[in-house]
N, CA, C and O atoms as a GROMACS GRO file, in nm:
protein
  352
    1UNK      N    1   2.979   0.310   1.684
    1UNK     CA    2   2.900   0.212   1.614
    1UNK      C    3   2.814   0.280   1.508
    1UNK      O    4   2.762   0.389   1.529
    2UNK      N    5   2.801   0.215   1.395
    2UNK     CA    6   2.728   0.270   1.282
    2UNK      C    7   2.577   0.266   1.305
    2UNK      O    8   2.525   0.165   1.351
    3UNK      N    9   2.507   0.376   1.273
    3UNK     CA   10   2.362   0.380   1.287
    3UNK      C   11   2.297   0.301   1.176
    3UNK      O   12   2.343   0.303   1.062
    4UNK      N   13   2.189   0.230   1.210
    4UNK     CA   14   2.118   0.150   1.111
    4UNK      C   15   2.031   0.242   1.026
    4UNK      O   16   1.961   0.329   1.077
    5UNK      N   17   2.036   0.222   0.895
    5UNK     CA   18   1.960   0.303   0.802
    5UNK      C   19   1.812   0.264   0.807
    5UNK      O   20   1.778   0.145   0.807
    6UNK      N   21   1.724   0.364   0.812
    6UNK     CA   22   1.580   0.340   0.814
    6UNK      C   23   1.530   0.344   0.669
    6UNK      O   24   1.546   0.447   0.602
    7UNK      N   25   1.470   0.235   0.619
    7UNK     CA   26   1.421   0.236   0.482
    7UNK      C   27   1.301   0.330   0.467
    7UNK      O   28   1.209   0.326   0.548
    8UNK      N   29   1.304   0.413   0.364
    8UNK     CA   30   1.197   0.510   0.340
    8UNK      C   31   1.118   0.467   0.216
    8UNK      O   32   1.174   0.416   0.119
    9UNK      N   33   0.986   0.489   0.222
    9UNK     CA   34   0.897   0.457   0.111
    9UNK      C   35   0.800   0.574   0.093
    9UNK      O   36   0.776   0.651   0.186
   10UNK      N   37   0.745   0.586  -0.028
   10UNK     CA   38   0.653   0.695  -0.058
   10UNK      C   39   0.509   0.644  -0.059
   10UNK      O   40   0.479   0.542  -0.121
   11UNK      N   41   0.421   0.716   0.009
   11UNK     CA   42   0.279   0.682   0.012
   11UNK      C   43   0.219   0.710  -0.126
   11UNK      O   44   0.245   0.816  -0.184
   12UNK      N   45   0.138   0.617  -0.178
   12UNK     CA   46   0.077   0.637  -0.309
   12UNK      C   47  -0.042   0.733  -0.302
   12UNK      O   48  -0.096   0.771  -0.406
   13UNK      N   49  -0.084   0.771  -0.182
   13UNK     CA   50  -0.194   0.865  -0.166
   13UNK      C   51  -0.146   1.008  -0.155
   13UNK      O   52  -0.172   1.090  -0.243
   14UNK      N   53  -0.074   1.038  -0.046
   14UNK     CA   54  -0.029   1.176  -0.022
   14UNK      C   55   0.107   1.205  -0.082
   14UNK      O   56   0.149   1.321  -0.086
   15UNK      N   57   0.177   1.102  -0.129
   15UNK     CA   58   0.308   1.113  -0.194
   15UNK      C   59   0.418   1.160  -0.099
   15UNK      O   60   0.524   1.203  -0.144
   16UNK      N   61   0.395   1.151   0.032
   16UNK     CA   62   0.497   1.185   0.131
   16UNK      C   63   0.588   1.066   0.156
   16UNK      O   64   0.542   0.952   0.157
   17UNK      N   65   0.714   1.093   0.176
   17UNK     CA   66   0.809   0.987   0.207
   17UNK      C   67   0.813   0.967   0.357
   17UNK      O   68   0.832   1.061   0.434
   18UNK      N   69   0.794   0.841   0.399
   18UNK     CA   70   0.793   0.806   0.541
   18UNK      C   71   0.870   0.678   0.562
   18UNK      O   72   0.911   0.611   0.467
   19UNK      N   73   0.891   0.646   0.688
   19UNK     CA   74   0.956   0.520   0.722
   19UNK      C   75   0.870   0.404   0.674
   19UNK      O   76   0.747   0.408   0.685
   20UNK      N   77   0.934   0.304   0.621
   20UNK     CA   78   0.864   0.184   0.572
   20UNK      C   79   0.774   0.124   0.680
   20UNK      O   80   0.669   0.068   0.650
   21UNK      N   81   0.816   0.135   0.804
   21UNK     CA   82   0.744   0.074   0.914
   21UNK      C   83   0.619   0.151   0.955
   21UNK      O   84   0.535   0.099   1.028
   22UNK      N   85   0.605   0.276   0.909
   22UNK     CA   86   0.488   0.358   0.940
   22UNK      C   87   0.378   0.344   0.835
   22UNK      O   88   0.270   0.400   0.851
   23UNK      N   89   0.405   0.269   0.730
   23UNK     CA   90   0.311   0.256   0.619
   23UNK      C   91   0.256   0.114   0.610
   23UNK      O   92   0.312   0.020   0.666
   24UNK      N   93   0.144   0.100   0.540
   24UNK     CA   94   0.083  -0.030   0.513
   24UNK      C   95   0.126  -0.071   0.373
   24UNK      O   96   0.125   0.012   0.282
   25UNK      N   97   0.161  -0.197   0.355
   25UNK     CA   98   0.202  -0.246   0.223
   25UNK      C   99   0.089  -0.330   0.165
   25UNK      O  100   0.043  -0.427   0.226
   26UNK      N  101   0.046  -0.290   0.045
   26UNK     CA  102  -0.054  -0.367  -0.030
   26UNK      C  103   0.023  -0.444  -0.136
   26UNK      O  104   0.108  -0.387  -0.205
   27UNK      N  105  -0.006  -0.573  -0.149
   27UNK     CA  106   0.070  -0.658  -0.241
   27UNK      C  107  -0.023  -0.724  -0.341
   27UNK      O  108  -0.130  -0.774  -0.306
   28UNK      N  109   0.021  -0.724  -0.467
   28UNK     CA  110  -0.044  -0.806  -0.568
   28UNK      C  111   0.042  -0.930  -0.582
   28UNK      O  112   0.155  -0.923  -0.631
   29UNK      N  113  -0.010  -1.043  -0.540
   29UNK     CA  114   0.067  -1.168  -0.543
   29UNK      C  115   0.083  -1.214  -0.688
   29UNK      O  116   0.010  -1.168  -0.776
   30UNK      N  117   0.176  -1.305  -0.714
   30UNK     CA  118   0.192  -1.358  -0.849
   30UNK      C  119   0.063  -1.422  -0.904
   30UNK      O  120   0.046  -1.431  -1.026
   31UNK      N  121  -0.026  -1.465  -0.816
   31UNK     CA  122  -0.154  -1.522  -0.858
   31UNK      C  123  -0.257  -1.414  -0.891
   31UNK      O  124  -0.364  -1.446  -0.943
   32UNK      N  125  -0.227  -1.288  -0.862
   32UNK     CA  126  -0.317  -1.177  -0.892
   32UNK      C  127  -0.406  -1.135  -0.776
   32UNK      O  128  -0.492  -1.050  -0.794
   33UNK      N  129  -0.387  -1.192  -0.659
   33UNK     CA  130  -0.468  -1.160  -0.542
   33UNK      C  131  -0.412  -1.035  -0.472
   33UNK      O  132  -0.291  -1.018  -0.464
   34UNK      N  133  -0.502  -0.949  -0.421
   34UNK     CA  134  -0.461  -0.831  -0.345
   34UNK      C  135  -0.467  -0.862  -0.197
   34UNK      O  136  -0.571  -0.905  -0.146
   35UNK      N  137  -0.356  -0.841  -0.126
   35UNK     CA  138  -0.352  -0.866   0.017
   35UNK      C  139  -0.278  -0.754   0.088
   35UNK      O  140  -0.202  -0.679   0.027
   36UNK      N  141  -0.299  -0.745   0.218
   36UNK     CA  142  -0.224  -0.653   0.303
   36UNK      C  143  -0.107  -0.732   0.360
   36UNK      O  144  -0.127  -0.836   0.424
   37UNK      N  145   0.014  -0.682   0.338
   37UNK     CA  146   0.134  -0.751   0.384
   37UNK      C  147   0.180  -0.688   0.516
   37UNK      O  148   0.233  -0.578   0.517
   38UNK      N  149   0.158  -0.758   0.623
   38UNK     CA  150   0.195  -0.707   0.755
   38UNK      C  151   0.343  -0.731   0.786
   38UNK      O  152   0.400  -0.663   0.871
   39UNK      N  153   0.405  -0.828   0.719
   39UNK     CA  154   0.546  -0.859   0.746
   39UNK      C  155   0.641  -0.776   0.662
   39UNK      O  156   0.755  -0.752   0.702
   40UNK      N  157   0.595  -0.730   0.546
   40UNK     CA  158   0.682  -0.655   0.455
   40UNK      C  159   0.771  -0.745   0.371
   40UNK      O  160   0.862  -0.696   0.304
   41UNK      N  161   0.746  -0.875   0.374
   41UNK     CA  162   0.831  -0.969   0.302
   41UNK      C  163   0.754  -1.056   0.204
   41UNK      O  164   0.811  -1.147   0.144
   42UNK      N  165   0.626  -1.030   0.189
   42UNK     CA  166   0.541  -1.110   0.100
   42UNK      C  167   0.589  -1.095  -0.045
   42UNK      O  168   0.629  -0.987  -0.087
   43UNK      N  169   0.586  -1.205  -0.119
   43UNK     CA  170   0.625  -1.206  -0.258
   43UNK      C  171   0.521  -1.132  -0.341
   43UNK      O  172   0.401  -1.150  -0.320
   44UNK      N  173   0.564  -1.049  -0.435
   44UNK     CA  174   0.472  -0.982  -0.525
   44UNK      C  175   0.503  -0.834  -0.536
   44UNK      O  176   0.595  -0.783  -0.473
   45UNK      N  177   0.424  -0.767  -0.619
   45UNK     CA  178   0.441  -0.624  -0.643
   45UNK      C  179   0.372  -0.547  -0.532
   45UNK      O  180   0.257  -0.575  -0.499
   46UNK      N  181   0.440  -0.450  -0.473
   46UNK     CA  182   0.387  -0.380  -0.357
   46UNK      C  183   0.364  -0.232  -0.378
   46UNK      O  184   0.427  -0.168  -0.462
   47UNK      N  185   0.273  -0.178  -0.298
   47UNK     CA  186   0.245  -0.035  -0.292
   47UNK      C  187   0.232   0.002  -0.145
   47UNK      O  188   0.173  -0.074  -0.068
   48UNK      N  189   0.284   0.116  -0.107
   48UNK     CA  190   0.279   0.160   0.032
   48UNK      C  191   0.180   0.273   0.046
   48UNK      O  192   0.170   0.361  -0.040
   49UNK      N  193   0.105   0.271   0.159
   49UNK     CA  194   0.005   0.374   0.183
   49UNK      C  195   0.000   0.404   0.334
   49UNK      O  196   0.020   0.314   0.416
   50UNK      N  197  -0.027   0.530   0.368
   50UNK     CA  198  -0.040   0.570   0.508
   50UNK      C  199  -0.157   0.498   0.572
   50UNK      O  200  -0.243   0.443   0.503
   51UNK      N  201  -0.159   0.498   0.704
   51UNK     CA  202  -0.263   0.427   0.778
   51UNK      C  203  -0.390   0.510   0.798
   51UNK      O  204  -0.471   0.478   0.885
   52UNK      N  205  -0.410   0.614   0.719
   52UNK     CA  206  -0.530   0.698   0.735
   52UNK      C  207  -0.623   0.682   0.615
   52UNK      O  208  -0.579   0.654   0.504
   53UNK      N  209  -0.752   0.701   0.639
   53UNK     CA  210  -0.853   0.684   0.534
   53UNK      C  211  -0.839   0.789   0.425
   53UNK      O  212  -0.870   0.761   0.309
   54UNK      N  213  -0.792   0.909   0.460
   54UNK     CA  214  -0.779   1.016   0.361
   54UNK      C  215  -0.678   0.978   0.252
   54UNK      O  216  -0.701   1.004   0.134
   55UNK      N  217  -0.568   0.918   0.294
   55UNK     CA  218  -0.467   0.877   0.196
   55UNK      C  219  -0.520   0.767   0.106
   55UNK      O  220  -0.490   0.766  -0.014
   56UNK      N  221  -0.599   0.675   0.161
   56UNK     CA  222  -0.657   0.570   0.079
   56UNK      C  223  -0.751   0.630  -0.025
   56UNK      O  224  -0.747   0.592  -0.142
   57UNK      N  225  -0.836   0.724   0.018
   57UNK     CA  226  -0.930   0.789  -0.075
   57UNK      C  227  -0.855   0.864  -0.184
   57UNK      O  228  -0.894   0.860  -0.301
   58UNK      N  229  -0.747   0.933  -0.147
   58UNK     CA  230  -0.666   1.005  -0.244
   58UNK      C  231  -0.602   0.910  -0.344
   58UNK      O  232  -0.597   0.939  -0.463
   59UNK      N  233  -0.552   0.796  -0.294
   59UNK     CA  234  -0.487   0.697  -0.380
   59UNK      C  235  -0.587   0.635  -0.477
   59UNK      O  236  -0.551   0.602  -0.590
   60UNK      N  237  -0.712   0.619  -0.434
   60UNK     CA  238  -0.815   0.566  -0.523
   60UNK      C  239  -0.849   0.670  -0.630
   60UNK      O  240  -0.860   0.637  -0.748
   61UNK      N  241  -0.865   0.796  -0.586
   61UNK     CA  242  -0.901   0.904  -0.678
   61UNK      C  243  -0.794   0.925  -0.786
   61UNK      O  244  -0.827   0.939  -0.904
   62UNK      N  245  -0.666   0.928  -0.746
   62UNK     CA  246  -0.560   0.954  -0.844
   62UNK      C  247  -0.502   0.826  -0.905
   62UNK      O  248  -0.403   0.830  -0.978
   63UNK      N  249  -0.565   0.712  -0.874
   63UNK     CA  250  -0.526   0.581  -0.926
   63UNK      C  251  -0.382   0.543  -0.891
   63UNK      O  252  -0.316   0.473  -0.967
   64UNK      N  253  -0.335   0.591  -0.776
   64UNK     CA  254  -0.199   0.561  -0.730
   64UNK      C  255  -0.178   0.414  -0.700
   64UNK      O  256  -0.071   0.359  -0.729
   65UNK      N  257  -0.278   0.349  -0.642
   65UNK     CA  258  -0.268   0.206  -0.610
   65UNK      C  259  -0.260   0.125  -0.739
   65UNK      O  260  -0.176   0.036  -0.753
   66UNK      N  261  -0.349   0.157  -0.834
   66UNK     CA  262  -0.351   0.085  -0.961
   66UNK      C  263  -0.218   0.101  -1.036
   66UNK      O  264  -0.165   0.005  -1.091
   67UNK      N  265  -0.166   0.222  -1.036
   67UNK     CA  266  -0.039   0.250  -1.105
   67UNK      C  267   0.076   0.174  -1.041
   67UNK      O  268   0.160   0.117  -1.110
   68UNK      N  269   0.080   0.174  -0.908
   68UNK     CA  270   0.189   0.107  -0.837
   68UNK      C  271   0.184  -0.045  -0.852
   68UNK      O  272   0.287  -0.110  -0.864
   69UNK      N  273   0.062  -0.100  -0.852
   69UNK     CA  274   0.047  -0.245  -0.863
   69UNK      C  275   0.039  -0.293  -1.008
   69UNK      O  276   0.039  -0.413  -1.035
   70UNK      N  277   0.031  -0.198  -1.101
   70UNK     CA  278   0.020  -0.228  -1.245
   70UNK      C  279  -0.098  -0.321  -1.274
   70UNK      O  280  -0.085  -0.420  -1.346
   71UNK      N  281  -0.212  -0.286  -1.214
   71UNK     CA  282  -0.334  -0.364  -1.235
   71UNK      C  283  -0.454  -0.276  -1.205
   71UNK      O  284  -0.454  -0.204  -1.106
   72UNK      N  285  -0.556  -0.282  -1.289
   72UNK     CA  286  -0.678  -0.207  -1.261
   72UNK      C  287  -0.758  -0.279  -1.154
   72UNK      O  288  -0.760  -0.402  -1.148
   73UNK      N  289  -0.822  -0.201  -1.069
   73UNK     CA  290  -0.898  -0.256  -0.958
   73UNK      C  291  -1.046  -0.225  -0.975
   73UNK      O  292  -1.083  -0.111  -1.004
   74UNK      N  293  -1.129  -0.326  -0.958
   74UNK     CA  294  -1.273  -0.307  -0.966
   74UNK      C  295  -1.328  -0.257  -0.834
   74UNK      O  296  -1.256  -0.252  -0.734
   75UNK      N  297  -1.456  -0.220  -0.833
   75UNK     CA  298  -1.518  -0.171  -0.709
   75UNK      C  299  -1.513  -0.272  -0.595
   75UNK      O  300  -1.497  -0.234  -0.479
   76UNK      N  301  -1.528  -0.401  -0.627
   76UNK     CA  302  -1.524  -0.504  -0.523
   76UNK      C  303  -1.386  -0.512  -0.458
   76UNK      O  304  -1.375  -0.524  -0.336
   77UNK      N  305  -1.281  -0.506  -0.540
   77UNK     CA  306  -1.144  -0.512  -0.487
   77UNK      C  307  -1.112  -0.389  -0.403
   77UNK      O  308  -1.048  -0.400  -0.299
   78UNK      N  309  -1.158  -0.271  -0.449
   78UNK     CA  310  -1.136  -0.148  -0.373
   78UNK      C  311  -1.208  -0.153  -0.239
   78UNK      O  312  -1.155  -0.108  -0.137
   79UNK      N  313  -1.329  -0.207  -0.238
   79UNK     CA  314  -1.405  -0.220  -0.113
   79UNK      C  315  -1.333  -0.313  -0.017
   79UNK      O  316  -1.322  -0.285   0.102
   80UNK      N  317  -1.282  -0.425  -0.070
   80UNK     CA  318  -1.210  -0.522   0.012
   80UNK      C  319  -1.084  -0.458   0.073
   80UNK      O  320  -1.057  -0.475   0.191
   81UNK      N  321  -1.008  -0.384  -0.010
   81UNK     CA  322  -0.888  -0.317   0.040
   81UNK      C  323  -0.922  -0.212   0.144
   81UNK      O  324  -0.854  -0.198   0.245
   82UNK      N  325  -1.029  -0.137   0.118
   82UNK     CA  326  -1.074  -0.034   0.213
   82UNK      C  327  -1.107  -0.096   0.348
   82UNK      O  328  -1.068  -0.044   0.452
   83UNK      N  329  -1.180  -0.208   0.345
   83UNK     CA  330  -1.215  -0.276   0.469
   83UNK      C  331  -1.091  -0.327   0.543
   83UNK      O  332  -1.083  -0.317   0.665
   84UNK      N  333  -0.995  -0.381   0.468
   84UNK     CA  334  -0.873  -0.434   0.529
   84UNK      C  335  -0.788  -0.323   0.592
   84UNK      O  336  -0.734  -0.339   0.701
   85UNK      N  337  -0.778  -0.210   0.522
   85UNK     CA  338  -0.696  -0.099   0.571
   85UNK      C  339  -0.764  -0.029   0.690
   85UNK      O  340  -0.700  -0.005   0.792
   86UNK      N  341  -0.892   0.004   0.674
   86UNK     CA  342  -0.961   0.077   0.781
   86UNK      C  343  -0.997  -0.012   0.899
   86UNK      O  344  -1.009   0.036   1.011
   87UNK      N  345  -1.013  -0.141   0.874
   87UNK     CA  346  -1.048  -0.234   0.981
   87UNK      C  347  -0.925  -0.292   1.049
   87UNK      O  348  -0.932  -0.335   1.164
   88UNK      N  349  -0.812  -0.292   0.979
   88UNK     CA  350  -0.694  -0.356   1.034
   88UNK      C  351  -0.594  -0.256   1.073
   88UNK      O  352  -0.486  -0.292   1.122
   0.00000   0.00000   0.00000
């Protein structure tokens, strides 16, 4: 029987490639709202990040999240994402 392929994605913070299921997906919806996609099927532009605070800080510093989502993020949006990632 054929083995099922595991989808790999790159973290926008540490730039390591990991299984899609080990990462958190941040989505910019068509309406422009930033949300955490727990299903992996939400409509919109996505960015993947590890579940650790260090990767989030790195992604903010090197603007990896902004580049992946093709949108600049203000301090309020970054705080909201930080709370969602570290709290969830």
